[in-house]
C-alpha positions in Angstrom: 16.6 61.1 -20.1 20.1 59.6 -20.1 19.8 58.9 -16.4 16.5 57.2 -17.0 18.0 54.8 -19.6 20.9 54.0 -17.3 18.4 53.2 -14.5 16.3 51.0 -16.8 19.4 49.2 -18.0 20.5 48.5 -14.4 17.1 47.1 -13.6 17.2 44.8 -16.6 20.7 43.5 -15.7 19.7 43.0 -12.1 16.6 41.0 -13.1 18.5 38.9 -15.6 21.0 37.9 -12.9 18.4 36.9 -10.4 18.7 33.2 -9.5 15.9 31.2 -11.1 15.4 27.5 -11.7 16.7 26.1 -14.9 13.6 24.5 -16.5 15.6 22.3 -18.9 17.7 19.3 -18.0 18.6 16.0 -19.6 16.4 13.5 -17.9 18.5 10.5 -19.1 21.6 12.1 -17.5 19.7 12.5 -14.2 18.4 8.9 -14.3 21.9 7.6 -14.9 23.2 9.6 -12.0 20.4 8.4 -9.7 21.0 4.8 -10.8 24.7 5.0 -9.8 23.8 6.6 -6.5 21.1 3.9 -5.8 23.7 1.2 -6.6 25.9 2.8 -4.0 23.0 2.9 -1.5 22.4 -0.8 -1.9 26.0 -1.5 -0.9 25.8 0.9 2.1 22.6 -0.6 3.3 23.9 -4.2 3.1 26.9 -3.2 5.2 24.7 -1.5 7.8 21.9 -4.1 8.1 21.8 -5.4 11.7 19.2 -7.6 13.3 15.7 -6.3 12.5 17.0 -3.0 11.1 17.0 -3.8 7.4 15.8 -0.7 5.6 17.1 2.9 5.3 15.0 5.8 6.6 17.2 8.9 6.9 20.5 10.4 8.1 21.2 11.8 11.6 24.4 13.7 11.8 26.5 11.5 9.5 24.8 8.3 10.7 22.6 6.2 8.5 19.3 5.5 10.2 18.1 2.0 9.6 14.6 0.8 10.6 12.6 -2.5 10.8 9.9 -3.5 8.4 7.3 -2.2 10.9 8.4 1.4 10.4 6.0 3.5 8.4 8.7 4.3 5.9 9.7 0.7 5.2 8.0 0.4 1.8 9.7 3.4 0.2 13.2 1.9 -0.5 11.8 -1.3 -2.2 9.5 1.1 -4.1 12.4 3.2 -5.2 14.0 0.0 -6.5 10.9 -0.9 -8.5 10.9 2.7 -9.8 14.5 2.4 -11.0 13.5 -0.7 -12.9 10.7 1.2 -14.5 13.1 4.1 -15.4 15.9 1.9 -16.8 14.3 -1.4 -17.8 17.3 -3.2 -16.3 16.3 -6.5 -14.8 18.9 -6.2 -12.0 16.7 -3.6 -10.4 13.7 -5.9 -10.6 15.8 -8.6 -8.8 16.9 -6.1 -6.1 13.3 -4.8 -5.7 12.0 -8.4 -5.2 14.7 -9.0 -2.6 13.8 -6.0 -0.5 10.0 -6.3 -1.1 9.9 -9.8 0.4 11.3 -8.4 3.7 7.9 -6.8 4.3 5.7 -9.9 3.9 4.7 -10.2 7.5 3.3 -6.6 7.5 0.2 -7.7 5.6 -1.2 -8.7 9.0 -0.3 -5.4 10.7 -3.6 -3.9 12.0 -1.8 -1.4 14.2 -1.2 1.4 11.7 -2.9 3.0 8.8 0.5 3.3 7.1 0.3 -0.3 5.8 -1.0 1.5 2.7 2.4 3.3 2.3 4.4 0.3 3.4 2.8 -2.4 1.2 1.4 -0.6 -1.9 4.7 1.2 -2.6 6.5 -2.1 -2.4 4.2 -5.1 -3.2 1.7 -2.9 -5.1 4.4 -1.7 -7.4 5.8 -5.2 -7.6 2.4 -6.6 -8.6 2.0 -4.1 -11.4 5.4 -5.2 -12.8 5.3 -9.0 -12.2 1.6 -9.9 -11.9 2.8 -12.4 -9.2 -0.4 -13.9 -7.7 1.3 -14.1 -4.3 1.8 -10.4 -4.3 -1.9 -10.0 -5.1 -2.9 -12.2 -2.1 -0.6 -10.2 0.2 -2.1 -6.9 -0.9 -5.6 -8.1 -0.4 -4.8 -9.3 3.1 -3.1 -5.8 3.7 -6.3 -4.1 2.6 -8.2 -6.2 5.1 -5.8 -5.1 7.8 -6.3 -1.5 6.9 -10.1 -1.8 6.6 -10.1 -3.1 10.2 -9.2 0.4 11.3 -12.4 1.9 9.9 -15.1 3.4 12.1 -18.5 3.6 10.4 -19.8 6.3 12.7 -16.9 8.7 11.9 -16.6 7.2 8.4 -12.8 7.3 8.5 -10.0 4.9 9.1 -8.0 5.7 12.3 -4.5 7.0 11.8 -2.5 6.8 15.0 -2.8 4.4 17.9 -0.2 6.2 19.9 -0.6 9.5 21.9 -3.8 8.4 23.5 -3.3 11.2 26.0 -3.6 13.7 23.2 -6.2 12.2 20.8 -9.3 10.1 21.0 -9.6 9.0 17.3 -7.1 10.9 15.2 -7.3 11.1 11.4 -4.4 12.7 9.6 -4.3 14.2 6.1 -1.5 11.7 5.3 -4.1 8.9 5.5 -5.4 10.0 2.1 -2.3 8.3 0.7 -3.6 4.9 1.9 -6.9 5.0 0.1 -5.2 3.8 -3.1 -4.7 0.3 -1.6 -8.4 0.1 -0.7 -9.5 1.2 -4.1 -7.2 -1.3 -5.8 -8.5 -4.1 -3.5 -12.1 -3.5 -4.5 -11.1 -3.9 -8.2 -9.0 -6.9 -7.4 -11.7 -8.7 -5.4 -15.0 -7.3 -6.7 -15.8 -6.4 -3.1 -17.1 -2.8 -2.8 -16.5 -2.7 0.9 -13.0 -1.4 0.4 -14.0 1.2 -2.1 -16.9 2.4 0.1 -14.5 2.9 3.0 -12.2 4.9 0.8 -15.0 7.1 -0.5 -16.4 7.7 2.9 -12.9 8.5 4.3 -12.2 11.0 1.4 -15.6 12.7 1.8 -15.2 13.1 5.5 -11.8 14.5 5.0 -13.1 17.1 2.5 -15.8 18.0 5.0 -13.6 18.4 8.1 -9.9 18.8 7.2 -9.9 21.9 5.1 -10.0 25.6 6.0 -11.8 28.3 4.1 -8.6 29.0 2.1 -8.4 25.2 1.2 -5.3 24.6 3.2 -5.5 21.6 5.5 -5.1 20.8 9.1 -2.8 17.9 9.9 -5.0 16.1 12.4 -8.7 16.0 13.0 -9.7 14.2 16.2 -13.1 12.6 16.4 -15.4 11.0 19.0 -15.7 7.3 17.9 -19.1 7.2 19.6 -20.8 10.2 17.9 -18.5 11.1 15.0 -18.3 14.6 16.3 -15.1 16.6 15.6 -13.3 17.2 18.9 -10.3 19.2 17.8 -8.4 20.3 14.7 -4.7 20.7 15.0 -1.4 20.7 13.0 0.9 18.4 14.9 3.9 18.6 12.6 3.4 22.2 11.5 4.3 25.4 13.2 0.8 26.1 14.5 -2.7 24.7 14.2 -3.7 27.3 11.6 -0.6 27.1 9.5 0.2 25.3 6.2 2.5 22.4 7.0 4.0 21.8 3.6 4.1 18.1 3.4 0.5 17.9 4.7 -0.7 19.9 1.7 1.3 17.7 -0.6 -0.2 14.5 0.8 -3.7 16.0 0.3 -3.0 17.0 -3.3 -1.6 13.6 -4.2 -4.3 11.7 -2.3 -7.2 13.4 -4.0 -5.6 13.2 -7.4 -5.5 9.4 -6.9 -9.1 9.4 -5.7 -10.2 11.1 -9.0 -8.0 8.8 -11.1 -9.6 5.7 -9.5 -13.2 6.8 -9.3 -13.8 9.5 -11.9 -15.8 11.5 -9.3 -15.7 15.2 -10.0 -15.7 16.2 -6.4 -12.2 14.7 -6.0 -10.8 16.5 -9.0 -12.2 19.7 -7.7 -10.6 19.1 -4.3 -7.3 18.3 -5.9 -7.5 21.5 -7.9 -8.3 23.6 -4.8 -5.2 22.2 -3.0 -3.1 22.7 -6.1 -4.0 26.4 -6.1 -2.9 26.7 -2.5 0.4 25.0 -3.2 1.2 26.9 -6.3 0.2 30.3 -4.7 1.9 30.2 -1.4 2.7 33.8 -0.5 6.1 32.9 0.9 7.1 30.4 -1.9 10.5 31.2 -3.4 11.3 31.1 -7.1 12.8 27.7 -6.9 9.4 26.2 -5.9 10.8 24.2 -2.9 8.5 24.9 0.1 9.7 25.7 3.6 8.7 23.0 6.1 5.7 25.1 7.1 4.7 27.9 4.7 3.7 30.1 7.6 6.8 29.5 9.8 7.9 32.8 11.4 11.6 33.0 10.2 11.1 32.5 6.5 13.4 32.7 4.5 15.6 31.4 7.2 13.6 28.2 7.8 14.4 24.7 6.6 13.1 23.5 3.3 11.2 20.3 2.6 12.4 18.6 -0.5 10.0 15.7 0.2 7.0 18.0 0.0 8.4 19.3 -3.3 8.8 15.8 -4.7 5.4 14.7 -3.7 3.8 17.8 -5.2 5.7 17.5 -8.5 4.7 13.9 -8.9 1.1 14.7 -8.1 0.9 17.7 -10.4 2.3 15.6 -13.3 -0.6 13.2 -12.9 -3.2 15.9 -12.2 -2.2 17.7 -15.3 -3.7 14.9 -17.3 -7.1 15.3 -15.8 -7.4 19.1 -15.4 -8.1 22.1 -17.6 -5.2 23.7 -15.8 -2.7 21.4 -17.4 -0.1 23.9 -18.5 -0.1 25.6 -15.1 0.5 22.3 -13.3 3.2 21.2 -15.8 5.0 24.5 -15.5 5.1 24.3 -11.8 6.1 20.6 -11.7 8.9 21.2 -14.2 10.2 24.2 -12.2 10.2 22.1 -9.1 11.9 19.1 -10.6 14.5 21.3 -12.3 15.4 22.6 -8.8 15.5 19.1 -7.3 17.9 17.8 -9.9 20.3 20.8 -9.3 23.4 20.5 -7.2 21.6 22.2 -4.4 19.4 19.2 -3.8 20.5 16.2 -5.8 23.4 14.5 -3.8 26.7 13.8 -5.4 27.3 10.1 -6.2 29.0 8.4 -3.3 27.7 10.8 -0.6 24.9 10.9 1.9 24.8 7.1 2.3 23.3 6.7 -1.1 20.2 8.9 -0.6 19.2 10.8 -3.7 17.9 14.1 -2.3 19.1 16.4 0.5 17.2 19.0 2.5 14.0 17.3 3.6 12.3 18.0 6.9 10.5 15.2 8.8 9.1 16.6 12.1 10.4 20.1 13.0 8.4 20.5 16.2 10.0 17.3 17.6 13.5 18.3 16.3 13.5 15.2 14.2 15.0 14.7 10.7 15.6 18.4 9.9 17.3 19.4 6.7 18.4 15.8 5.9 17.9 13.1 3.3 14.7 11.1 3.9 13.7 7.9 2.0 10.2 9.0 1.0 11.6 12.1 -0.7 13.7 9.8 -3.0 10.7 7.6 -3.8 8.4 10.5 -4.9 11.4 12.2 -6.7 11.9 9.0 -8.8 8.1 8.8 -9.4 8.1 12.4 -10.6 11.0 11.7 -13.0 9.2 8.6 -14.3 6.0 10.6 -14.9 7.9 13.4 -16.6 9.6 10.8 -18.8 6.3 9.3 -19.7 4.9 12.6 -20.6 7.8 13.2 -22.9 7.2 9.9 -24.5 3.7 10.8 -25.3 
């Protein structure tokens, strides 16, 4: 009996010492730290601006990677500045956000990428919500026209990539769900249901073809533009075609949550909840809730994490919790995730990493690109998650 109690005590001590995320943190302290780091980022970016390369994207080695406004990530830094204004109320962030947002003005006419939704709604969209500047509204409406030009009514989706024509005929990626918000906004702003109908058709086609029986999603579905027939289903940025590329699951979760918010259609809430169940229940997910770049990668736990997928997921779950009967489950998971992201393991020290907020994101592992580094969209969705958590506390 004595040995039994010694064994039991040992188990209790071992369990209590296991590393687990701290679910409580002072959100104002985190906001203050990120504000200081973003100030540092603005100085670094100004010093590294050269020619058309005017916006930060990531870090390679110890080098800051700057990109032109045509890069798909170009809207995230201006969006982060708008987000910091929301978090602090300080007008200096509004002024800085306006400065960087204006750099993207010409992209309203860019019909060569579906990512104008990311590029312009994260920047001008956020700016319009804040300022109600009519010029911003006109720019966003023109951007929606550019995005709508990529729609195929036979397939009932907007085309994603124009590149890699040797690999795809008409590729549609799960990421494209993130661009539907711009179209839904444009319908409300103009009274023209054309944009909304495109978004509805795209979302419905995505539900039909992108998801597996277990509700995880492929990255790319390739279609015939003449017949609408599915030609192939693959996972370009994941480990294999049948695996769960983490950021892809996060894009889907966020995108369908937005679809429900903007339409109130139950099928989109149900789809978001299905994806949430996948993300929350990954068999290989660690206690800190930060996913590996692909949740079926063969060398887990010795695979790179993706903090960007975690930030997108946390932000989406904070919003989804307001719509779903699974509110407490979603809030618990989002809080655990965010508490890890604000820890020293992920939140960069002020004055380091060229001003990026989060470390340990993975861009495109199969192409050996942006692996285990800071990436700008991770910062954007991290700030949005902080904002949503703060708003929930306020309520």
